[in-house]
C-alpha positions in Angstrom: 80.7 -3.5 -63.3 77.9 -0.9 -64.1 79.1 -0.4 -67.6 79.7 -4.2 -68.1 76.2 -5.1 -66.7 74.4 -2.4 -69.1 76.3 -4.0 -72.2 75.4 -7.5 -71.0 71.7 -6.6 -70.6 71.7 -4.9 -74.1 73.1 -8.0 -75.4 70.9 -10.2 -74.1 67.8 -8.2 -75.0 69.4 -8.0 -78.6 69.5 -11.6 -78.5 66.0 -12.2 -77.5 64.2 -9.6 -80.0 66.6 -10.9 -82.8 65.5 -14.5 -82.2 61.9 -14.0 -80.9 63.0 -16.4 -78.3 63.0 -16.1 -74.5 62.0 -18.2 -71.2 58.4 -17.9 -71.6 57.3 -21.0 -69.8 58.2 -23.4 -66.9 56.9 -26.5 -68.4 54.6 -27.4 -65.7 57.0 -26.8 -63.0 54.9 -25.9 -60.0 51.8 -25.8 -62.1 53.2 -23.0 -64.1 53.0 -23.3 -68.1 53.6 -20.3 -70.4 53.6 -16.7 -69.1 53.4 -13.3 -70.7 56.6 -11.4 -72.4 56.4 -8.7 -69.8 57.5 -11.4 -67.3 59.4 -13.6 -69.9 61.7 -10.7 -71.2 63.1 -9.4 -67.7 63.5 -13.2 -66.4 65.4 -13.9 -69.6 67.6 -10.9 -69.0 67.9 -11.6 -65.5 69.0 -15.2 -66.0 71.1 -14.6 -69.1 73.1 -11.9 -67.1 73.4 -14.2 -64.4 74.8 -16.8 -66.4 77.4 -14.6 -68.4 78.4 -13.5 -64.9 78.7 -17.0 -63.5 81.0 -18.4 -66.5 83.1 -15.3 -65.9 83.5 -15.8 -62.2 84.5 -19.3 -62.3 87.6 -18.6 -64.4 89.7 -18.9 -61.5 92.0 -21.7 -62.3 93.8 -23.2 -65.3 91.3 -25.2 -67.6 88.1 -24.6 -65.1 85.9 -22.3 -67.1 86.8 -24.3 -70.8 86.4 -27.7 -69.1 83.0 -26.8 -67.6 81.8 -25.1 -70.9 83.0 -28.3 -72.7 80.9 -30.4 -70.5 77.7 -28.1 -70.6 78.1 -27.7 -74.7 78.4 -31.5 -74.8 75.2 -31.9 -72.7 73.1 -29.1 -74.4 74.2 -30.8 -77.9 73.1 -34.0 -77.0 69.8 -32.4 -75.9 69.3 -30.7 -79.1 69.9 -33.8 -80.8 67.1 -35.3 -79.1 64.5 -32.8 -80.0 65.6 -32.5 -83.7 67.1 -28.9 -83.0 69.9 -29.7 -85.7 71.4 -26.0 -86.1 71.7 -25.6 -82.0 73.5 -29.2 -82.0 75.8 -28.3 -84.7 76.8 -24.9 -82.8 77.0 -26.7 -79.6 79.3 -29.2 -80.5 81.5 -26.9 -82.7 82.2 -25.2 -79.3 83.4 -28.3 -77.9 85.4 -29.0 -80.8 86.8 -25.4 -80.3 87.5 -25.5 -76.9 89.3 -28.7 -76.5 92.5 -27.5 -78.0 92.3 -24.2 -75.9 91.6 -26.4 -72.6 94.7 -28.9 -73.9 97.0 -25.5 -74.4 95.8 -23.8 -71.3 96.2 -26.7 -68.7 99.3 -28.4 -70.5 101.0 -26.0 -72.5 104.5 -24.9 -71.5 105.7 -22.6 -74.4 102.2 -22.5 -75.8 100.1 -21.7 -72.8 96.8 -19.7 -73.7 94.7 -17.9 -71.2 91.1 -17.1 -71.8 90.3 -13.7 -70.5 87.0 -11.9 -70.0 86.5 -12.0 -73.9 86.7 -15.5 -73.9 84.3 -16.1 -70.8 81.6 -13.6 -72.1 81.4 -15.2 -75.4 80.9 -18.6 -73.5 78.6 -16.9 -71.4 76.5 -15.4 -74.1 76.5 -18.8 -76.0 75.4 -21.1 -72.7 72.7 -18.4 -72.3 71.5 -18.8 -75.9 71.6 -22.7 -75.2 69.6 -22.2 -72.3 66.9 -19.8 -73.6 66.5 -22.7 -76.8 66.4 -25.6 -74.2 63.5 -23.9 -72.4 61.6 -22.7 -75.3 61.9 -26.4 -76.6 59.2 -29.0 -76.0 59.8 -31.4 -73.2 62.8 -33.9 -73.4 62.1 -37.5 -73.7 64.4 -40.1 -72.0 63.5 -43.8 -71.5 60.1 -42.8 -72.3 59.9 -40.3 -69.2 59.7 -36.4 -69.4 62.8 -34.6 -68.6 61.8 -30.9 -67.8 63.7 -28.4 -69.5 63.9 -25.8 -66.7 65.6 -28.7 -64.5 67.8 -29.7 -67.2 69.0 -26.2 -67.8 69.9 -25.7 -63.9 71.7 -29.1 -63.8 74.0 -28.5 -66.8 74.6 -24.9 -65.7 74.6 -25.9 -61.7 78.4 -25.7 -60.8 78.8 -22.0 -62.1 75.2 -20.9 -61.3 75.2 -22.3 -57.5 78.8 -21.2 -56.7 78.3 -17.6 -58.0 74.8 -17.6 -55.8 76.6 -18.7 -52.7 79.8 -16.4 -53.1 77.5 -13.3 -54.0 75.1 -14.1 -51.0 78.0 -14.6 -48.5 79.4 -10.8 -49.5 76.1 -9.3 -49.2 76.0 -11.0 -45.8 79.4 -9.7 -44.9 77.9 -6.1 -45.9 80.2 -6.1 -49.1 79.4 -5.4 -52.7 78.6 -8.7 -54.5 80.6 -7.5 -57.5 84.0 -7.1 -55.3 86.2 -10.0 -56.1 87.6 -12.4 -53.2 88.7 -16.0 -52.8 85.8 -17.7 -51.5 84.7 -19.6 -54.8 84.7 -23.3 -54.7 88.1 -23.2 -56.8 89.7 -21.1 -54.1 88.8 -23.5 -51.5 90.2 -26.6 -53.3 93.4 -24.5 -54.0 93.6 -23.4 -50.6 93.8 -27.0 -49.4 96.7 -28.0 -51.5 94.5 -29.5 -54.5 96.1 -28.7 -57.7 94.8 -26.9 -60.5 94.0 -29.8 -62.8 92.4 -31.9 -59.8 90.2 -28.8 -59.1 89.1 -28.8 -62.4 88.3 -32.2 -62.8 86.4 -32.4 -59.5 84.2 -29.5 -60.6 83.4 -31.0 -63.7 82.4 -34.1 -62.1 80.4 -32.3 -59.7 78.2 -31.2 -62.6 78.2 -34.5 -64.3 77.1 -35.9 -60.9 74.2 -33.1 -60.9 73.0 -34.0 -64.2 72.9 -37.8 -63.8 70.8 -37.2 -60.6 68.3 -35.6 -62.7 68.4 -38.3 -65.4 68.0 -41.1 -62.7 65.2 -38.9 -60.8 63.3 -38.5 -64.2 63.7 -42.3 -65.3 62.4 -43.1 -61.8 59.1 -41.4 -62.9 59.5 -38.1 -61.0 57.5 -35.1 -62.0 59.2 -31.7 -62.7 58.9 -30.4 -59.1 60.8 -33.5 -57.7 63.5 -33.1 -60.9 64.3 -29.9 -59.9 64.5 -30.4 -56.1 66.9 -33.5 -57.3 69.2 -30.9 -59.0 
């Protein structure tokens, strides 16, 4: 885990300094707007490494990581269209198009079954990190004439892998174990342990993510400010 962590940190740093983008504003959340790169760069590295590992750790049943990433990239793609960010919208929808046939083979393939492995989840993790950085560095999103806070939007889109990883790692530390040691306490393990199939587990977790995004949208349409939108998520 140590060598992997170093590589992930260096990769996110390369992404930040090559693009000149990072998480340098909360867009009014808790009254905080832009802040210094001395804070922004470590925050971006922390968030990026967290997202990469969250996507990797969610890969426990067939179709789950790819299905969640299809959903996340689709929502990010729509949000980029809303602000006119065509290059990132094309990248997001291209990723959706690439993942759909993989998802079909991974879930339904008999002789053609594929598995994504660490290399696949790492690629998806860094793509979602990039989309998160670009979303947070964009202007506020408008929906129905209301402002949608970018920070709340990113957290809503990434809610299932991020909250599940935080919960699992927190439980490990409470039991005085390394947060990096694998176990079977993830949400998908809980589903499977009570007899739910891999496919229904995948669909259920995707629907949870969709409901969280819907809760954010409804809160924004009801006129909620940035803070309330985050709490709704």
